[in-house]
Backbone as numpy.savetxt, mean C-alpha at the origin, in Angstrom:
# Nx Ny Nz CAx CAy CAz Cx Cy Cz
-11.66 -34.51 -10.15 -12.46 -33.20 -9.85 -11.53 -31.88 -10.01
-11.89 -30.79 -10.55 -11.29 -29.75 -10.86 -11.87 -28.57 -9.98
-10.93 -27.89 -9.41 -11.12 -27.14 -8.36 -11.99 -25.69 -8.77
-12.69 -25.15 -7.91 -13.66 -23.97 -8.26 -12.42 -22.91 -8.01
-12.13 -22.00 -8.68 -11.29 -20.75 -8.97 -11.94 -19.44 -8.58
-12.73 -19.47 -7.57 -13.17 -18.83 -7.10 -12.22 -17.42 -6.49
-12.47 -15.95 -6.69 -11.53 -15.23 -6.54 -12.19 -13.68 -5.87
-11.61 -12.70 -5.29 -12.47 -11.58 -4.79 -11.90 -10.97 -5.58
-12.76 -9.29 -5.58 -12.64 -8.06 -6.47 -11.17 -8.16 -6.63
-10.39 -8.23 -5.91 -8.89 -7.59 -5.91 -8.42 -8.83 -6.63
-8.86 -10.04 -6.89 -8.00 -10.88 -7.64 -7.28 -12.37 -6.54
-7.64 -12.07 -5.28 -7.02 -12.78 -4.37 -8.02 -14.44 -4.12
-7.32 -15.30 -4.55 -7.91 -16.63 -4.78 -8.58 -16.92 -3.33
-10.05 -17.77 -3.28 -10.73 -17.98 -1.95 -10.95 -19.22 -1.83
-11.13 -19.73 -0.50 -11.70 -21.22 -0.72 -13.21 -21.35 -1.52
-13.67 -22.27 -1.40 -14.94 -22.94 -2.12 -15.33 -23.96 -1.18
-16.77 -24.09 -0.93 -16.82 -25.31 -0.34 -17.09 -26.61 -1.27
-17.19 -26.40 -2.22 -17.26 -27.54 -3.33 -15.65 -27.93 -3.29
-14.61 -27.43 -2.90 -13.26 -27.82 -3.15 -13.17 -28.89 -1.90
-11.98 -29.10 -1.92 -11.40 -30.34 -0.95 -10.53 -29.37 -0.11
-9.70 -29.56 1.01 -9.01 -28.88 2.00 -7.34 -28.96 0.67
-7.51 -30.18 0.38 -5.88 -30.34 -0.50 -6.22 -29.52 -1.60
-7.26 -29.02 -2.32 -7.27 -28.08 -3.45 -7.62 -26.66 -2.74
-7.78 -26.69 -1.72 -7.88 -25.04 -1.19 -6.65 -24.58 -0.49
-5.73 -25.50 0.21 -4.59 -25.00 1.24 -3.64 -24.25 0.09
-3.26 -24.41 -0.99 -2.17 -23.93 -1.61 -2.73 -22.79 -2.18
-4.36 -22.12 -2.59 -5.03 -21.02 -3.00 -5.16 -20.11 -1.75
-5.20 -20.76 -0.67 -4.99 -20.05 0.74 -3.60 -19.35 0.83
-2.77 -20.10 0.93 -1.41 -19.93 1.05 -1.21 -18.44 -0.11
-1.31 -18.78 -1.27 -1.25 -17.67 -2.26 -1.81 -16.65 -1.95
-3.06 -16.80 -1.34 -3.79 -15.41 -1.35 -3.12 -14.77 -0.12
-2.69 -15.08 1.02 -1.92 -14.78 1.74 -0.59 -14.06 1.40
-0.05 -14.80 0.60 1.15 -14.38 -0.15 1.01 -12.88 -0.70
-0.27 -12.95 -1.59 -0.35 -11.68 -2.21 -1.03 -10.66 -1.47
-1.57 -10.96 -0.49 -2.28 -9.69 0.63 -1.02 -9.20 1.21
-0.25 -10.19 1.80 1.21 -9.56 2.13 1.71 -8.43 1.39
2.04 -8.75 -0.02 2.56 -7.93 -0.81 1.87 -6.78 -1.15
0.56 -7.04 -1.37 0.09 -5.55 -1.40 -0.10 -5.07 -0.30
-0.14 -5.18 0.80 0.10 -4.62 2.33 1.39 -3.88 2.21
2.40 -4.42 2.32 3.99 -3.99 2.22 3.91 -2.77 1.31
3.41 -3.08 -0.18 3.65 -1.97 -1.17 2.65 -0.83 -0.57
1.66 -0.88 -0.25 1.02 0.14 0.53 1.41 1.05 1.81
2.02 0.06 2.43 2.85 0.53 3.66 4.02 1.43 3.16
4.46 0.89 2.28 6.05 1.78 1.31 5.44 3.22 0.92
4.08 3.23 -0.13 3.92 4.15 -0.60 3.27 5.36 0.23
3.07 4.57 1.44 2.11 5.73 2.14 3.38 6.32 3.23
4.37 5.34 3.46 5.62 6.17 4.08 6.06 7.10 3.03
6.41 7.08 2.11 7.26 8.11 1.06 6.09 9.26 0.62
4.60 8.87 0.55 3.70 10.16 0.57 4.00 10.76 1.98
4.14 10.29 3.07 4.24 10.87 4.33 5.20 11.72 4.29
6.48 11.24 3.85 8.00 11.88 3.96 7.86 12.98 3.07
7.21 12.93 2.07 7.19 13.75 0.96 6.42 15.13 1.41
5.49 14.93 1.83 4.30 15.79 2.72 5.13 16.55 3.78
5.78 16.00 4.75 6.88 16.60 5.95 7.64 17.26 5.27
8.41 17.02 4.24 9.23 17.79 3.45 8.64 19.06 3.06
7.42 19.03 2.33 7.04 20.02 1.87 6.37 21.22 3.05
5.69 20.42 4.17 5.43 21.29 5.22 6.36 22.01 5.83
7.54 21.30 5.99 8.97 22.06 6.37 9.18 23.37 5.87
9.40 23.17 4.24 9.43 23.85 3.39 8.69 25.61 3.36
7.42 25.05 3.42 6.44 25.91 3.66 6.71 27.12 4.96
6.98 26.21 6.00 7.50 26.95 7.43 8.32 27.84 7.12
9.48 27.15 6.67 10.67 27.81 6.32 10.20 28.91 5.43
9.63 28.95 4.68 9.29 30.00 3.57 8.34 30.89 4.24
7.36 30.56 5.00 6.96 31.43 5.98 7.44 32.39 6.97
8.57 31.79 7.33 9.29 32.46 8.63 10.11 33.49 7.62
10.61 33.19 6.42 11.56 34.06 5.71 10.88 35.28 5.12
9.46 35.20 5.07 8.76 35.99 4.64 8.60 37.15 5.52
8.22 36.38 6.96 7.98 37.17 7.98 9.06 38.11 8.61
10.25 37.35 8.19 11.19 38.17 8.70 11.96 39.12 7.66
11.43 38.99 6.40 11.68 39.94 5.51 13.03 39.33 4.80
13.20 37.89 4.94 14.24 37.62 4.34 13.85 36.95 3.08
13.59 37.28 2.03 13.29 37.01 0.42 14.63 36.21 -0.08
13.94 34.85 -1.00 15.27 34.21 -1.50 16.08 34.99 -2.64
17.37 34.79 -2.41 18.00 35.52 -3.75 17.94 34.76 -5.10
16.91 34.80 -5.53 17.31 34.14 -7.12 17.64 35.15 -8.27
């Protein structure tokens, strides 16, 4: 019998009651691996955006302080 290949909207394989545990155990392991990779990528993207936002905020504060003190950039 061929295993049912059910998937989530994101494409993760999910168990199916018609499948045997032997058919689904690899699919469950694959899903966990795929979810872990997606979460790791999301965490890295979030950290990168956060770092850029922090740098931009520091730059804006520095520019506001320079403007308040009358120290304009020498361009």
